[in-house]
VODONU-303308 format. One record per residue (C-alpha): residue number from 0; residue in one letter; x, y, z. Coordinates in nm, 4 decimals. Layout:
<atoms>
[atom NUM, 'A', [X, Y, Z]]
...
</atoms>
This chain:
<atoms>
[atom 0, 'M', [-1.4461, -0.3971, -1.3695]]
[atom 1, 'L', [-1.0653, -0.4061, -1.3857]]
[atom 2, 'K', [-0.8886, -0.7310, -1.3012]]
[atom 3, 'R', [-0.7439, -0.7116, -0.9391]]
[atom 4, 'H', [-0.4041, -0.8940, -0.8972]]
[atom 5, 'I', [-0.4888, -1.0271, -0.5590]]
[atom 6, 'T', [-0.7761, -1.2392, -0.6618]]
[atom 7, 'S', [-0.5777, -1.5631, -0.7085]]
[atom 8, 'G', [-0.4335, -1.5205, -0.3648]]
[atom 9, 'L', [-0.7668, -1.4450, -0.2180]]
[atom 10, 'L', [-0.9387, -1.7476, -0.3554]]
[atom 11, 'E', [-0.6309, -1.9633, -0.2553]]
[atom 12, 'A', [-0.6666, -1.8639, 0.0962]]
[atom 13, 'L', [-1.0483, -1.9127, 0.0873]]
[atom 14, 'S', [-0.9542, -2.2912, -0.0077]]
[atom 15, 'D', [-0.7678, -2.3756, 0.3115]]
[atom 16, 'T', [-0.8442, -2.0901, 0.5706]]
[atom 17, 'P', [-1.1984, -2.0734, 0.7534]]
[atom 18, 'V', [-1.1996, -1.7092, 0.7713]]
[atom 19, 'V', [-1.0223, -1.4771, 0.5022]]
[atom 20, 'T', [-1.0454, -1.0948, 0.5396]]
[atom 21, 'L', [-0.9586, -0.8422, 0.2747]]
[atom 22, 'H', [-0.9018, -0.4873, 0.4291]]
[atom 23, 'G', [-0.8013, -0.1683, 0.2707]]
[atom 24, 'A', [-0.9063, 0.1627, 0.2619]]
[atom 25, 'R', [-1.2349, 0.2588, 0.1541]]
[atom 26, 'Q', [-1.3333, 0.3070, -0.2287]]
[atom 27, 'T', [-1.0344, 0.0714, -0.3346]]
[atom 28, 'G', [-1.2811, -0.1819, -0.4757]]
[atom 29, 'K', [-1.3196, -0.4414, -0.2103]]
[atom 30, 'S', [-1.7003, -0.4795, -0.2284]]
[atom 31, 'T', [-1.6753, -0.4578, -0.6099]]
[atom 32, 'L', [-1.4309, -0.7471, -0.6046]]
[atom 33, 'V', [-1.6044, -0.9713, -0.3426]]
[atom 34, 'Q', [-1.9343, -0.9229, -0.5165]]
[atom 35, 'A', [-1.7988, -1.0434, -0.8525]]
[atom 36, 'L', [-1.6466, -1.3342, -0.6683]]
[atom 37, 'A', [-1.9946, -1.4325, -0.5261]]
[atom 38, 'E', [-2.1177, -1.4357, -0.8773]]
[atom 39, 'G', [-1.8327, -1.6805, -0.9964]]
[atom 40, 'E', [-1.5493, -1.8504, -0.8336]]
[atom 41, 'Y', [-1.7017, -1.7888, -0.4426]]
[atom 42, 'P', [-2.0961, -1.8313, -0.4580]]
[atom 43, 'A', [-2.1929, -1.6905, -0.1377]]
[atom 44, 'P', [-2.4441, -1.4583, -0.0088]]
[atom 45, 'Y', [-2.3444, -1.0841, 0.0452]]
[atom 46, 'F', [-2.4335, -0.8748, 0.3373]]
[atom 47, 'T', [-2.2928, -0.5401, 0.4195]]
[atom 48, 'L', [-2.2714, -0.3645, 0.7577]]
[atom 49, 'D', [-2.3030, -0.0144, 0.5403]]
[atom 50, 'D', [-2.7083, -0.1469, 0.5266]]
[atom 51, 'L', [-2.8382, 0.0112, 0.8512]]
[atom 52, 'S', [-3.0826, -0.2569, 0.8641]]
[atom 53, 'V', [-2.8117, -0.5186, 0.8722]]
[atom 54, 'L', [-2.5888, -0.3040, 1.0928]]
[atom 55, 'E', [-2.8615, -0.2752, 1.3340]]
[atom 56, 'A', [-2.9281, -0.6607, 1.3498]]
[atom 57, 'V', [-2.5643, -0.7489, 1.3951]]
[atom 58, 'R', [-2.5297, -0.4979, 1.6719]]
[atom 59, 'R', [-2.8359, -0.6143, 1.8521]]
[atom 60, 'D', [-2.7441, -0.9832, 1.8470]]
[atom 61, 'P', [-2.4001, -1.0794, 1.6714]]
[atom 62, 'A', [-2.4255, -1.4524, 1.7790]]
[atom 63, 'G', [-2.7921, -1.4787, 1.6426]]
[atom 64, 'F', [-2.7087, -1.3078, 1.3299]]
[atom 65, 'V', [-2.4315, -1.5738, 1.2705]]
[atom 66, 'A', [-2.6224, -1.8577, 1.3514]]
[atom 67, 'G', [-2.8657, -1.7692, 1.1210]]
[atom 68, 'L', [-2.5979, -1.7987, 0.8306]]
[atom 69, 'S', [-2.5661, -2.1211, 0.6535]]
[atom 70, 'G', [-2.2759, -2.2244, 0.4137]]
[atom 71, 'P', [-2.0059, -1.9484, 0.2983]]
[atom 72, 'V', [-2.0895, -1.5908, 0.3211]]
[atom 73, 'I', [-1.9448, -1.2583, 0.2456]]
[atom 74, 'L', [-1.9847, -0.9758, 0.5308]]
[atom 75, 'D', [-1.8556, -0.6397, 0.4039]]
[atom 76, 'E', [-1.7224, -0.3572, 0.6202]]
[atom 77, 'V', [-1.7251, -0.5607, 0.9313]]
[atom 78, 'Q', [-1.5104, -0.3076, 1.1416]]
[atom 79, 'R', [-1.8528, -0.1325, 1.1945]]
[atom 80, 'A', [-1.9256, -0.4206, 1.4455]]
[atom 81, 'P', [-1.6369, -0.5508, 1.6290]]
[atom 82, 'D', [-1.8238, -0.7963, 1.8338]]
[atom 83, 'L', [-1.9148, -0.9828, 1.5130]]
[atom 84, 'L', [-1.5687, -1.1433, 1.4987]]
[atom 85, 'L', [-1.6297, -1.2940, 1.8389]]
[atom 86, 'A', [-1.9431, -1.4610, 1.7280]]
[atom 87, 'I', [-1.7629, -1.5639, 1.4021]]
[atom 88, 'K', [-1.4945, -1.7126, 1.6247]]
[atom 89, 'S', [-1.7168, -1.9092, 1.8320]]
[atom 90, 'R', [-1.8693, -2.0503, 1.5144]]
[atom 91, 'V', [-1.5743, -2.1506, 1.3429]]
[atom 92, 'D', [-1.4113, -2.3120, 1.6450]]
[atom 93, 'R', [-1.7101, -2.5381, 1.5884]]
[atom 94, 'D', [-1.6830, -2.5671, 1.2338]]
[atom 95, 'R', [-1.3390, -2.5321, 1.0819]]
[atom 96, 'R', [-1.4217, -2.6096, 0.7293]]
[atom 97, 'P', [-1.2138, -2.3694, 0.4854]]
[atom 98, 'G', [-1.3875, -2.0524, 0.3235]]
[atom 99, 'R', [-1.6640, -2.0227, 0.5656]]
[atom 100, 'F', [-1.6475, -1.6531, 0.6014]]
[atom 101, 'L', [-1.4994, -1.3844, 0.3583]]
[atom 102, 'L', [-1.5026, -1.0581, 0.5624]]
[atom 103, 'T', [-1.4168, -0.6904, 0.4246]]
[atom 104, 'G', [-1.3227, -0.4105, 0.6445]]
[atom 105, 'S', [-1.2132, -0.0413, 0.5810]]
[atom 106, 'A', [-0.9857, -0.0692, 0.8876]]
[atom 107, 'Q', [-0.7148, -0.3101, 0.9822]]
[atom 108, 'I', [-0.8810, -0.5769, 1.1539]]
[atom 109, 'L', [-0.5897, -0.6864, 1.3861]]
[atom 110, 'S', [-0.5756, -0.2936, 1.4862]]
[atom 111, 'L', [-0.9385, -0.2948, 1.6269]]
[atom 112, 'P', [-0.9600, -0.2853, 2.0012]]
[atom 113, 'R', [-0.9829, -0.6441, 2.1729]]
[atom 114, 'L', [-0.9652, -0.8548, 1.8643]]
[atom 115, 'A', [-0.5930, -0.8570, 1.7869]]
[atom 116, 'D', [-0.6009, -1.2328, 1.8843]]
[atom 117, 'V', [-0.9698, -1.3082, 1.8330]]
[atom 118, 'L', [-0.9302, -1.5111, 1.5171]]
[atom 119, 'A', [-0.5551, -1.5872, 1.5427]]
[atom 120, 'G', [-0.4621, -1.9255, 1.3745]]
[atom 121, 'R', [-0.8345, -1.9036, 1.2051]]
[atom 122, 'M', [-0.7958, -1.6016, 0.9833]]
[atom 123, 'E', [-0.5967, -1.4990, 0.6904]]
[atom 124, 'V', [-0.5679, -1.1091, 0.6222]]
[atom 125, 'L', [-0.4991, -0.9568, 0.2708]]
[atom 126, 'T', [-0.4706, -0.5942, 0.1778]]
[atom 127, 'L', [-0.6317, -0.4457, -0.1244]]
[atom 128, 'W', [-0.4672, -0.1214, -0.2166]]
[atom 129, 'P', [-0.5846, 0.1291, -0.4758]]
[atom 130, 'L', [-0.5482, 0.0302, -0.8212]]
[atom 131, 'S', [-0.1786, -0.0491, -0.9190]]
[atom 132, 'Q', [-0.0603, 0.0919, -1.2744]]
[atom 133, 'G', [-0.0395, -0.2776, -1.3923]]
[atom 134, 'E', [-0.4043, -0.3117, -1.2752]]
[atom 135, 'I', [-0.4923, 0.0163, -1.4768]]
[atom 136, 'E', [-0.2932, -0.1215, -1.7750]]
[atom 137, 'G', [-0.4397, -0.4746, -1.7790]]
[atom 138, 'A', [-0.0872, -0.6459, -1.6964]]
[atom 139, 'K', [0.0493, -0.8133, -1.3951]]
[atom 140, 'E', [0.3563, -0.6197, -1.2805]]
[atom 141, 'G', [0.6787, -0.8813, -1.1538]]
[atom 142, 'F', [0.9172, -0.5931, -1.0731]]
[atom 143, 'I', [0.9618, -0.7044, -0.7194]]
[atom 144, 'D', [1.0306, -1.0732, -0.8456]]
[atom 145, 'A', [1.2653, -0.9669, -1.1450]]
[atom 146, 'L', [1.4618, -0.7627, -0.8848]]
[atom 147, 'F', [1.5411, -1.0871, -0.6990]]
[atom 148, 'A', [1.5708, -1.3208, -1.0101]]
[atom 149, 'E', [1.9075, -1.4875, -1.0528]]
[atom 150, 'E', [1.9403, -1.3084, -1.4235]]
[atom 151, 'F', [1.8274, -0.9906, -1.4896]]
[atom 152, 'S', [1.8164, -0.8683, -1.8455]]
[atom 153, 'V', [1.6053, -0.6098, -2.0218]]
[atom 154, 'R', [1.6894, -0.7910, -2.3460]]
[atom 155, 'N', [1.5281, -1.1210, -2.2709]]
[atom 156, 'G', [1.1524, -0.9645, -2.2764]]
[atom 157, 'R', [1.1155, -0.9092, -1.9163]]
[atom 158, 'F', [1.1030, -0.5407, -1.9891]]
[atom 159, 'S', [0.8075, -0.5175, -2.2211]]
[atom 160, 'G', [0.7158, -0.2035, -2.4171]]
[atom 161, 'K', [0.9728, 0.1217, -2.4659]]
[atom 162, 'A', [0.9188, 0.4189, -2.2559]]
[atom 163, 'G', [0.8264, 0.7291, -2.4774]]
[atom 164, 'K', [1.0041, 1.0511, -2.4841]]
[atom 165, 'M', [0.7226, 1.2036, -2.2769]]
[atom 166, 'E', [0.8132, 0.9684, -1.9871]]
[atom 167, 'K', [0.8181, 1.2441, -1.7109]]
[atom 168, 'E', [0.4818, 1.3932, -1.8284]]
[atom 169, 'A', [0.3278, 1.0592, -1.8407]]
[atom 170, 'V', [0.4488, 0.9647, -1.4654]]
[atom 171, 'F', [0.3211, 1.2962, -1.3603]]
[atom 172, 'D', [-0.0292, 1.2253, -1.4782]]
[atom 173, 'R', [-0.0336, 0.8771, -1.3353]]
[atom 174, 'M', [0.0844, 1.0287, -0.9646]]
[atom 175, 'L', [-0.1748, 1.3152, -0.9838]]
[atom 176, 'K', [-0.4542, 1.0794, -1.0479]]
[atom 177, 'G', [-0.3402, 0.7813, -0.7869]]
[atom 178, 'G', [-0.5334, 0.4594, -0.7955]]
[atom 179, 'Y', [-0.8998, 0.5016, -0.6441]]
[atom 180, 'P', [-1.1033, 0.3568, -0.9274]]
[atom 181, 'E', [-1.3526, 0.6324, -0.8839]]
[atom 182, 'V', [-1.0952, 0.9090, -0.9564]]
[atom 183, 'L', [-0.9620, 0.7381, -1.2614]]
[atom 184, 'S', [-1.3280, 0.7594, -1.4284]]
[atom 185, 'R', [-1.3131, 1.1448, -1.3736]]
[atom 186, 'P', [-1.0987, 1.2998, -1.6363]]
[atom 187, 'R', [-1.1134, 1.6845, -1.5191]]
[atom 188, 'L', [-0.9190, 1.7862, -1.2473]]
[atom 189, 'E', [-1.2082, 1.9550, -1.0533]]
[atom 190, 'R', [-1.4040, 1.6851, -1.0375]]
[atom 191, 'R', [-1.1229, 1.4477, -0.8791]]
[atom 192, 'R', [-1.0888, 1.7480, -0.6245]]
[atom 193, 'A', [-1.4338, 1.7347, -0.5512]]
[atom 194, 'W', [-1.4436, 1.3608, -0.5069]]
[atom 195, 'F', [-1.1265, 1.3776, -0.2630]]
[atom 196, 'D', [-1.3068, 1.6620, -0.0677]]
[atom 197, 'S', [-1.5897, 1.4213, 0.0154]]
[atom 198, 'Y', [-1.3747, 1.1208, 0.0458]]
[atom 199, 'L', [-1.1490, 1.2767, 0.3265]]
[atom 200, 'S', [-1.4821, 1.4310, 0.5091]]
[atom 201, 'L', [-1.6418, 1.0743, 0.4938]]
[atom 202, 'I', [-1.3190, 0.9023, 0.6181]]
[atom 203, 'L', [-1.2096, 1.1422, 0.8930]]
[atom 204, 'Q', [-1.5628, 1.1529, 1.0400]]
[atom 205, 'R', [-1.7610, 0.8272, 1.0045]]
[atom 206, 'D', [-1.4856, 0.5642, 0.9752]]
[atom 207, 'V', [-1.2449, 0.7139, 1.2535]]
[atom 208, 'R', [-1.5617, 0.7510, 1.4935]]
[atom 209, 'D', [-1.6422, 0.3707, 1.4037]]
[atom 210, 'L', [-1.3074, 0.2673, 1.5614]]
[atom 211, 'A', [-1.2758, 0.5192, 1.8455]]
[atom 212, 'N', [-1.4602, 0.7748, 2.0339]]
[atom 213, 'I', [-1.2342, 1.0758, 2.0197]]
[atom 214, 'A', [-1.2955, 1.4521, 2.0985]]
[atom 215, 'G', [-1.0342, 1.5637, 1.8358]]
[atom 216, 'L', [-1.2019, 1.4909, 1.4839]]
[atom 217, 'A', [-1.1428, 1.8681, 1.4201]]
[atom 218, 'D', [-0.7638, 1.7903, 1.4415]]
[atom 219, 'L', [-0.7695, 1.5420, 1.1986]]
[atom 220, 'P', [-0.7810, 1.7204, 0.8597]]
[atom 221, 'R', [-0.4995, 1.9591, 0.9865]]
[atom 222, 'M', [-0.3069, 1.6523, 1.0892]]
[atom 223, 'M', [-0.3641, 1.4951, 0.7292]]
[atom 224, 'A', [-0.2362, 1.8107, 0.5810]]
[atom 225, 'A', [0.0693, 1.8293, 0.7901]]
[atom 226, 'L', [0.1542, 1.4852, 0.7267]]
[atom 227, 'A', [0.1314, 1.5064, 0.3515]]
[atom 228, 'S', [0.3517, 1.7892, 0.3631]]
[atom 229, 'R', [0.6135, 1.5483, 0.5079]]
[atom 230, 'A', [0.5370, 1.2577, 0.2767]]
[atom 231, 'G', [0.8886, 1.0740, 0.1900]]
[atom 232, 'S', [1.0602, 1.2229, 0.4668]]
[atom 233, 'L', [1.1911, 1.0899, 0.8253]]
[atom 234, 'M', [0.8876, 1.0910, 1.0690]]
[atom 235, 'N', [0.9643, 1.3292, 1.3688]]
[atom 236, 'Q', [0.6818, 1.2689, 1.5854]]
[atom 237, 'S', [0.8020, 1.5427, 1.8310]]
[atom 238, 'E', [0.8162, 1.8136, 1.5728]]
[atom 239, 'L', [0.4877, 1.7055, 1.4176]]
[atom 240, 'A', [0.2946, 1.6874, 1.7506]]
[atom 241, 'R', [0.4364, 2.0434, 1.8381]]
[atom 242, 'D', [0.3636, 2.1844, 1.5048]]
[atom 243, 'L', [-0.0018, 2.0773, 1.5425]]
[atom 244, 'G', [-0.0431, 2.1821, 1.9302]]
[atom 245, 'L', [-0.1042, 1.8214, 2.0402]]
[atom 246, 'N', [0.0653, 1.6126, 2.2972]]
[atom 247, 'Q', [0.2665, 1.3254, 2.1964]]
[atom 248, 'M', [0.0143, 1.0997, 2.3396]]
[atom 249, 'T', [-0.2569, 1.2426, 2.1390]]
[atom 250, 'F', [-0.0644, 1.2340, 1.8487]]
[atom 251, 'R', [0.0346, 0.8989, 1.8494]]
[atom 252, 'R', [-0.3190, 0.8028, 1.8798]]
[atom 253, 'Y', [-0.4324, 0.9829, 1.6122]]
[atom 254, 'F', [-0.1588, 0.8576, 1.3991]]
[atom 255, 'S', [-0.2435, 0.4905, 1.4927]]
[atom 256, 'L', [-0.6063, 0.5471, 1.3977]]
[atom 257, 'L', [-0.4932, 0.6968, 1.0334]]
[atom 258, 'E', [-0.2888, 0.3984, 1.0010]]
[atom 259, 'A', [-0.5660, 0.1606, 1.0858]]
[atom 260, 'I', [-0.7723, 0.3026, 0.8071]]
[atom 261, 'F', [-0.4976, 0.2940, 0.5409]]
[atom 262, 'M', [-0.4334, 0.6739, 0.5089]]
[atom 263, 'V', [-0.0663, 0.6637, 0.6160]]
[atom 264, 'R', [0.2155, 0.4147, 0.6110]]
[atom 265, 'V', [0.5586, 0.4055, 0.7727]]
[atom 266, 'V', [0.8330, 0.2273, 0.6256]]
[atom 267, 'P', [1.0842, 0.1270, 0.9176]]
[atom 268, 'P', [1.4692, 0.1783, 0.8758]]
[atom 269, 'W', [1.6771, -0.1162, 0.7978]]
[atom 270, 'F', [1.9810, -0.2168, 1.0082]]
[atom 271, 'N', [2.2884, -0.3862, 0.9622]]
[atom 272, 'N', [2.5812, -0.4561, 1.2040]]
[atom 273, 'R', [2.8328, -0.3889, 0.9579]]
[atom 274, 'L', [2.7142, -0.0448, 0.8823]]
[atom 275, 'K', [2.7557, 0.1960, 1.1681]]
[atom 276, 'R', [2.5643, 0.5323, 1.2501]]
[atom 277, 'L', [2.2370, 0.4295, 1.0821]]
[atom 278, 'M', [1.9276, 0.6673, 1.1332]]
[atom 279, 'K', [1.6832, 0.4825, 1.3144]]
[atom 280, 'T', [1.3691, 0.6875, 1.2180]]
[atom 281, 'P', [1.0952, 0.5532, 0.9935]]
[atom 282, 'K', [0.9915, 0.6965, 0.6802]]
[atom 283, 'L', [0.6280, 0.8685, 0.6257]]
[atom 284, 'Y', [0.4228, 0.7936, 0.3170]]
[atom 285, 'L', [0.0445, 0.8402, 0.2190]]
[atom 286, 'G', [-0.1557, 0.5404, 0.0788]]
[atom 287, 'D', [-0.2123, 0.7331, -0.2360]]
[atom 288, 'T', [-0.0426, 0.9886, -0.4719]]
[atom 289, 'G', [-0.3730, 1.1054, -0.5854]]
[atom 290, 'L', [-0.4931, 1.1991, -0.2266]]
[atom 291, 'L', [-0.1558, 1.3333, -0.1371]]
[atom 292, 'A', [-0.1435, 1.5645, -0.4281]]
[atom 293, 'H', [-0.4835, 1.6752, -0.3567]]
[atom 294, 'L', [-0.3685, 1.7675, -0.0080]]
[atom 295, 'L', [-0.0853, 1.9358, -0.1287]]
[atom 296, 'D', [-0.2768, 2.1135, -0.4280]]
[atom 297, 'L', [-0.0270, 1.9871, -0.6726]]
[atom 298, 'T', [-0.0915, 2.0344, -1.0397]]
[atom 299, 'P', [0.1111, 1.9379, -1.3532]]
[atom 300, 'E', [0.2374, 2.3048, -1.3783]]
[atom 301, 'R', [0.3455, 2.3164, -1.0130]]
[atom 302, 'L', [0.5414, 1.9788, -1.0697]]
[atom 303, 'R', [0.7222, 2.1122, -1.3533]]
[atom 304, 'R', [0.8390, 2.4171, -1.1521]]
[atom 305, 'D', [0.9141, 2.2679, -0.8161]]
[atom 306, 'P', [1.1424, 1.9613, -0.8211]]
[atom 307, 'N', [1.1134, 1.9288, -0.4331]]
[atom 308, 'A', [0.7419, 1.8485, -0.4809]]
[atom 309, 'S', [0.7720, 1.6258, -0.7494]]
[atom 310, 'G', [1.0418, 1.4302, -0.5890]]
[atom 311, 'A', [0.8515, 1.3752, -0.2926]]
[atom 312, 'L', [0.5488, 1.2739, -0.4980]]
[atom 313, 'L', [0.7454, 1.0205, -0.7035]]
[atom 314, 'E', [0.9073, 0.8477, -0.3914]]
[atom 315, 'N', [0.5680, 0.8028, -0.2234]]
[atom 316, 'F', [0.4255, 0.6738, -0.5796]]
[atom 317, 'V', [0.7008, 0.4289, -0.6115]]
[atom 318, 'V', [0.6895, 0.3069, -0.2799]]
[atom 319, 'M', [0.3156, 0.2562, -0.2623]]
[atom 320, 'E', [0.3280, 0.0771, -0.6031]]
[atom 321, 'I', [0.6039, -0.1649, -0.4597]]
[atom 322, 'M', [0.3903, -0.2113, -0.1641]]
[atom 323, 'K', [0.0825, -0.2941, -0.3842]]
[atom 324, 'Q', [0.2856, -0.5674, -0.5649]]
[atom 325, 'R', [0.4431, -0.7178, -0.2634]]
[atom 326, 'T', [0.0763, -0.8453, -0.1907]]
[atom 327, 'W', [0.1099, -1.0846, -0.5052]]
[atom 328, 'S', [0.4625, -1.1114, -0.5608]]
[atom 329, 'R', [0.6504, -1.4780, -0.5243]]
[atom 330, 'T', [0.9197, -1.3186, -0.3172]]
[atom 331, 'R', [0.7217, -1.1270, -0.0681]]
[atom 332, 'P', [1.0044, -0.9241, 0.0815]]
[atom 333, 'E', [0.9960, -0.6885, 0.3828]]
[atom 334, 'L', [1.0125, -0.3226, 0.3000]]
[atom 335, 'F', [1.2579, -0.0861, 0.4634]]
[atom 336, 'H', [1.4494, 0.2394, 0.4257]]
[atom 337, 'F', [1.8381, 0.3160, 0.4799]]
[atom 338, 'R', [2.0113, 0.5984, 0.5732]]
[atom 339, 'D', [2.3209, 0.7038, 0.7392]]
[atom 340, 'F', [2.4775, 1.0217, 0.8995]]
[atom 341, 'S', [2.7153, 1.0659, 0.5954]]
[atom 342, 'G', [2.3968, 1.1243, 0.3627]]
[atom 343, 'A', [2.4062, 0.7981, 0.1947]]
[atom 344, 'E', [2.0816, 0.6449, 0.1563]]
[atom 345, 'V', [1.8567, 0.4228, -0.0131]]
[atom 346, 'D', [1.4821, 0.4947, -0.0620]]
[atom 347, 'L', [1.3636, 0.1350, -0.0349]]
[atom 348, 'V', [1.5234, -0.1747, 0.0770]]
[atom 349, 'L', [1.3516, -0.5123, -0.0026]]
[atom 350, 'E', [1.4890, -0.7913, 0.2037]]
[atom 351, 'S', [1.3610, -1.1380, 0.1140]]
[atom 352, 'P', [1.2324, -1.3761, 0.3784]]
[atom 353, 'G', [1.5096, -1.4761, 0.6373]]
[atom 354, 'G', [1.7236, -1.1935, 0.4799]]
[atom 355, 'R', [1.9074, -1.4353, 0.2508]]
[atom 356, 'M', [1.8654, -1.1609, -0.0307]]
[atom 357, 'I', [1.8487, -0.7746, -0.0426]]
[atom 358, 'A', [1.7644, -0.5423, -0.3275]]
[atom 359, 'G', [1.7460, -0.1573, -0.2944]]
[atom 360, 'V', [1.5454, 0.0930, -0.5104]]
[atom 361, 'E', [1.6420, 0.4794, -0.5112]]
[atom 362, 'V', [1.4169, 0.7114, -0.6821]]
[atom 363, 'K', [1.5164, 1.0100, -0.8601]]
[atom 364, 'A', [1.2609, 1.2744, -1.0397]]
[atom 365, 'G', [1.5143, 1.3886, -1.2800]]
[atom 366, 'A', [1.5353, 1.2832, -1.6462]]
[atom 367, 'T', [1.9140, 1.2213, -1.6222]]
[atom 368, 'V', [2.1213, 0.9747, -1.3954]]
[atom 369, 'G', [2.4726, 0.9503, -1.2916]]
[atom 370, 'P', [2.7249, 0.7478, -1.0860]]
[atom 371, 'G', [2.6558, 0.9716, -0.7992]]
[atom 372, 'D', [2.2688, 0.8501, -0.7683]]
[atom 373, 'F', [2.4071, 0.5063, -0.6936]]
[atom 374, 'K', [2.5903, 0.6028, -0.3770]]
[atom 375, 'G', [2.3812, 0.4411, -0.1168]]
[atom 376, 'L', [2.3468, 0.1388, -0.3455]]
[atom 377, 'K', [2.6963, 0.1001, -0.3679]]
[atom 378, 'L', [2.7448, 0.1149, 0.0060]]
[atom 379, 'L', [2.4889, -0.1515, 0.0698]]
[atom 380, 'S', [2.6460, -0.3576, -0.2404]]
[atom 381, 'A', [2.9933, -0.3409, -0.0498]]
[atom 382, 'A', [2.8809, -0.4300, 0.2834]]
[atom 383, 'L', [2.6276, -0.7279, 0.2318]]
[atom 384, 'G', [2.8677, -0.8924, -0.0712]]
[atom 385, 'P', [2.6557, -1.1767, -0.2124]]
[atom 386, 'R', [2.3467, -1.0910, -0.0257]]
[atom 387, 'F', [2.3316, -0.8084, -0.2337]]
[atom 388, 'R', [2.1084, -0.9361, -0.5105]]
[atom 389, 'R', [2.0457, -0.5757, -0.7268]]
[atom 390, 'G', [2.0040, -0.2310, -0.7014]]
[atom 391, 'V', [1.7929, 0.0377, -0.9184]]
[atom 392, 'V', [1.7581, 0.3707, -0.9612]]
[atom 393, 'L', [1.4120, 0.4774, -1.1080]]
[atom 394, 'Y', [1.4307, 0.8038, -1.2986]]
[atom 395, 'T', [1.2059, 0.9841, -1.5308]]
[atom 396, 'G', [1.4171, 0.9346, -1.8214]]
[atom 397, 'P', [1.3297, 0.7011, -2.1223]]
[atom 398, 'T', [1.6427, 0.4872, -2.1477]]
[atom 399, 'V', [1.7667, 0.1737, -1.9532]]
[atom 400, 'I', [2.1460, 0.2095, -1.8697]]
[atom 401, 'P', [2.3702, -0.0587, -1.6775]]
[atom 402, 'F', [2.6054, 0.1297, -1.4309]]
[atom 403, 'D', [2.7788, -0.1613, -1.2766]]
[atom 404, 'K', [2.7243, -0.5394, -1.1862]]
[atom 405, 'N', [2.3940, -0.5541, -1.0555]]
[atom 406, 'L', [2.3210, -0.1850, -1.0679]]
[atom 407, 'F', [2.1139, -0.0239, -1.3163]]
[atom 408, 'A', [1.8886, 0.2818, -1.3839]]
[atom 409, 'L', [1.5558, 0.2201, -1.5261]]
[atom 410, 'P', [1.2726, 0.4551, -1.6354]]
[atom 411, 'V', [0.9730, 0.4745, -1.3838]]
[atom 412, 'S', [0.7569, 0.2720, -1.5945]]
[atom 413, 'A', [0.9770, -0.0361, -1.5308]]
[atom 414, 'L', [0.7458, -0.0491, -1.2137]]
[atom 415, 'W', [0.4408, -0.1718, -1.4247]]
[atom 416, 'R', [0.6550, -0.2874, -1.7466]]
[atom 417, 'L', [0.9152, -0.5005, -1.5802]]
[atom 418, 'T', [0.7861, -0.8919, -1.5424]]
[atom 419, 'N', [0.9361, -1.1788, -1.4502]]
[atom 420, 'K', [0.9635, -1.4791, -1.6846]]
[atom 421, 'Y', [0.8319, -1.7238, -1.4285]]
[atom 422, 'D', [0.5251, -1.5253, -1.3811]]
[atom 423, 'E', [0.3629, -1.4648, -1.7080]]
[atom 424, 'G', [0.0060, -1.4599, -1.5501]]
</atoms>
């Protein structure tokens, strides 16, 4: 089992919170992680609601099921029986000792009907994404914290390893595989495609049905394909709904369901009063680049031929890697994008808590970089003054290049090779 960097945060939450929920898409490793904890740091009986007998017992009498539990317990896939959380709330209200319940779910718990406020003040929620590149490599990334560090140098040990001459090809390979553990164990492209086909069928049938009774299950595969074709772009809901032949209310409902099961993510726009005429539309991403590449039928050959395809896939890859790292970073910034009507943009704006510091990340699929690639970052720097901590352009070349004070071009591999000297663990 690969080490998951969220583990320490999960154990810390269990030490002071009655209910801790680990949620994320199916097959990201939630069950594997909590069962490993049950055998070591968090000894507790394990029940999964994917077991039909357990599911039946819970659905028939959730209060009775919870009453029969003693001591800490792990309950897996709780989204399959939402009323279970009401019974857990009642139990916790009588005994608020920390670490009573470790829950997992393949849907965002707080998006489940009627349950947004059920465990408020009693529960901490953590997200487990597909494997990060550092988890695959066996190293803990510190890219976010290094961006916000007071000093930034690639010569003081924070940038470990040297990008190779085949940086671009290596990055393409990582993007096409994505981060689902099962996919990474399949070296042949055909076997990975078979896994993604089965995975999508399961997700878009059973998991969506668990969340909501909808008549349009047949529309969801078409919708996923349409969303994949727009990954990394501004999300125009009206246009998407029209192309799919759906009314806007239905589209929004389906999209919310896909968000709830971690298939899609949106990054909101970033605003600043000193910058006028900003676009106020969120950008769309898929939760895994392997899944995105599968939906777009991308191969290494096509990525080499089609710069547009490689650019969109690389941006999705970078955004999701940073989203994963945010779950264990010390800084825990909020993530936004920036774009104005003049064409200046920054793919990802990271804002520290309280907005005290801001860093920017621009993504470029090319193997060379020039001053023009820093247009959006320079605009942010000029507008924010000392609040602007640092800006980087991630590209597929092998060389670290300083361009200006606090502006750098870095190989994409800096995402998993850049570390923070205050966090070597």
